[in-house]
C-alpha positions in Angstrom: 11.2 -7.0 50.5 12.9 -5.9 53.8 16.0 -8.1 53.3 16.7 -6.6 50.1 16.0 -3.0 51.2 18.8 -3.6 54.2 21.4 -5.2 51.7 20.9 -2.5 49.3 21.5 0.0 51.8 24.3 -2.1 53.4 26.0 -1.7 49.8 25.6 1.7 49.3 27.6 2.0 52.6 25.2 2.5 55.1 26.7 0.8 58.3 24.4 2.1 61.6 22.5 -0.8 62.6 20.1 1.3 63.6 19.5 3.0 60.8 19.6 -0.3 58.8 16.6 -1.8 61.4 14.4 0.8 60.2 14.3 -0.4 56.7 12.4 -3.6 58.2 9.0 -3.8 57.8 6.8 -3.5 60.7 5.2 -7.4 60.3 8.5 -8.7 60.8 8.4 -11.2 63.8 11.4 -9.9 65.5 11.6 -6.3 67.0 13.7 -3.6 66.0 15.8 -3.6 68.8 16.7 -7.5 67.9 17.1 -6.7 64.0 19.6 -3.9 65.0 21.3 -6.4 67.1 21.8 -8.8 64.4 23.1 -6.7 61.9 26.1 -5.1 64.6 29.5 -6.0 62.4 31.9 -5.3 60.0 31.0 -4.7 56.3 34.3 -3.9 54.3 34.5 -2.7 50.4 35.4 -6.6 49.3 31.7 -7.6 51.6 29.8 -5.3 49.8 31.5 -6.1 46.2 30.2 -9.9 46.9 26.8 -9.0 48.2 26.2 -6.5 45.3 27.2 -9.4 42.7 25.0 -12.0 44.4 22.2 -9.7 44.4 22.7 -9.0 40.9 22.9 -12.9 39.9 19.8 -13.2 42.0 17.4 -10.2 40.2 19.2 -12.1 36.7 17.8 -14.8 37.6 14.2 -13.5 38.3 14.1 -11.5 35.5 14.8 -14.9 33.4 12.2 -16.8 35.4 9.6 -13.9 34.3 10.4 -14.1 30.8 9.7 -18.2 30.8 6.6 -17.4 32.8 5.4 -15.2 30.4 6.4 -17.3 27.7 4.4 -20.3 29.0 1.6 -18.0 29.8 1.4 -17.1 26.3 1.6 -20.9 24.8 -1.1 -21.9 27.7 -3.6 -19.1 26.0 -5.2 -21.8 24.4 -6.0 -24.0 27.0 -6.7 -21.8 29.4 -10.0 -23.0 30.3 -8.7 -26.7 31.0 -6.4 -25.0 33.2 -8.4 -23.2 35.2 -11.2 -26.1 35.8 -8.3 -28.2 36.5 -7.2 -26.2 39.5 -10.4 -26.8 41.3 -9.1 -30.0 42.2 -7.4 -30.6 45.7 -4.1 -30.4 45.1 -4.0 -28.7 41.6 -1.8 -25.3 41.6 -1.2 -23.6 38.8 2.0 -25.0 38.3 0.4 -28.6 38.2 -2.1 -28.0 36.0 0.3 -26.4 33.5 2.8 -29.7 33.5 -0.5 -31.6 33.2 -1.6 -29.7 29.8 2.3 -29.8 28.8 2.7 -33.5 29.4 -0.5 -35.0 28.0 -2.6 -32.2 26.5 -6.0 -31.7 26.3 -7.3 -34.3 23.5 -7.4 -37.5 25.6 -8.2 -39.0 22.4 -4.6 -40.7 22.4 -5.3 -42.9 25.3 -8.2 -45.4 25.0 -8.9 -45.4 28.7 -8.0 -43.7 32.4 -6.2 -46.8 33.1 -3.9 -46.4 29.7 -3.3 -43.2 30.9 -2.3 -43.9 34.9 -0.2 -47.0 33.0 1.8 -44.4 30.4 2.2 -41.7 33.5 3.8 -44.5 35.8 1.3 -44.9 38.3 1.2 -48.3 38.3 2.9 -51.1 39.1 4.5 -53.4 36.8 3.6 -57.1 36.2 6.7 -59.0 37.4 6.1 -62.6 37.6 7.5 -65.8 36.8 5.9 -69.2 37.1 2.8 -68.0 39.0 5.3 -66.3 41.4 5.4 -62.2 42.0 9.1 -61.1 41.5 8.7 -57.3 41.8 5.6 -55.1 42.3 7.8 -51.7 41.5 5.9 -49.0 39.5 6.7 -48.8 36.0 8.8 -46.4 34.4 7.1 -43.2 33.1 7.1 -39.7 32.2 9.9 -38.4 34.1 8.4 -34.8 34.3 4.8 -35.6 35.1 5.4 -38.2 37.8 6.8 -35.8 40.4 4.2 -33.5 40.3 1.5 -35.6 40.4 2.9 -36.9 43.9 3.5 -33.5 44.9 -0.6 -32.7 44.0 -1.4 -35.7 46.0 0.5 -34.9 48.8 -0.8 -31.4 49.1 -4.4 -33.5 48.3 -3.7 -35.8 50.9 -4.4 -32.9 53.7 -7.2 -30.8 51.9 -10.3 -31.0 54.5 -13.4 -32.7 53.4 -11.5 -34.3 50.5 -12.2 -37.8 49.1 -8.6 -38.1 47.8 -7.7 -37.2 51.5 -10.1 -40.1 52.7 -8.6 -42.4 50.3 -5.2 -42.0 51.2 -6.3 -42.5 55.0 -7.7 -45.6 54.3 -4.8 -47.3 52.2 -1.9 -45.3 54.9 -2.1 -48.1 57.2 -2.6 -50.9 54.9 0.2 -50.6 52.2 2.3 -47.7 53.9 2.2 -43.9 53.2 4.3 -43.9 49.8 2.2 -46.1 47.9 -0.9 -44.4 49.3 0.4 -41.5 47.4 1.3 -43.2 44.4 -3.0 -44.5 44.7 -3.8 -40.8 45.2 -1.8 -39.7 42.3 -3.3 -42.3 39.9 -7.0 -41.4 41.0 -6.0 -37.9 40.7 -5.2 -38.6 37.2 -7.9 -40.5 36.3 -9.9 -37.9 37.7 -8.1 -35.4 35.0 -8.5 -38.1 32.1 -12.6 -37.5 32.4 -12.3 -33.8 33.0 -10.5 -33.3 30.1 -12.5 -35.6 27.8 -15.6 -35.0 28.7 -15.4 -31.1 29.7 -16.5 -31.4 32.8 -15.8 -29.6 36.1 -14.7 -31.1 39.5 -16.9 -32.4 41.9 -15.7 -33.7 44.9 -17.2 -37.2 46.2 -16.7 -36.0 49.8 -15.0 -37.6 52.8 -17.6 -40.1 53.1 -17.7 -41.8 49.8 -15.6 -44.9 51.2 -17.4 -45.6 53.9 -19.8 -48.5 53.6 -23.1 -48.4 52.5 -24.6 -51.1 54.5 -22.7 -50.9 57.8 -24.9 -54.1 59.6 -23.6 -56.0 56.4 -19.8 -55.0 57.1 -19.8 -55.6 60.6 -22.1 -58.8 60.2 -19.2 -60.1 58.0 -16.4 -58.8 60.0 -18.0 -60.6 63.1 -18.4 -64.2 60.7 -14.5 -63.6 60.2 -13.6 -63.4 64.2 -16.3 -66.2 65.1 -14.0 -68.5 62.4 -10.8 -67.3 64.5 -12.8 -69.5 67.4 -14.2 -65.8 69.5 -17.2 -64.9 70.5 -18.7 -61.7 69.1 -21.4 -59.6 70.6 -23.2 -56.7 68.8 -23.8 -53.3 70.8 -25.3 -49.9 69.2 -23.1 -47.3 69.9 -24.6 -44.0 72.2 
């Protein structure tokens, strides 16, 4: 808003840097003196004409986007309850929820299972195997508008505090790499979406500890046996 006020003042003919700097918000990081120093220069008529045209173009695009948003809001009205429930999931914004509804709908009867939906979206590796030899494990081709949005949602969910998706991402990142780990999180999110839409339920996070072993002693014993099989001695000591 500060930038627009300054630009409009410059277009109208104001050239005094100090007067222009007064139009900046008090919340700006720079000082009024620094802003005035940045606004020093020669602005001629053709500069004002070009700035005016650029500003009009930006405002026209914003008005067009507003019309699209209003049209989308009207189209989403029958599905507003589903959109609001999906937004409870980490990483799912209003735009992501709207894209999910637009791409897969709210009726999950078209997909026999969550796995079918994940496969249709292209979030599972294809099976390219010949004579018992795996030639490729690249992702399937899927919905071109849905997959990028899901990966974006997975990226946001992998940073959410106390989230099972964050725990899933970090548990897989070291073994399969960050990109494949994001795909796995996106697939898990889509499976969750499937059950929420199919059953009409609300999102309930499993928590960050859901991937921890339920029996630590058994897990430690199994790991110790594997180390002993490699020819090493293992001793257990309880942590303080």
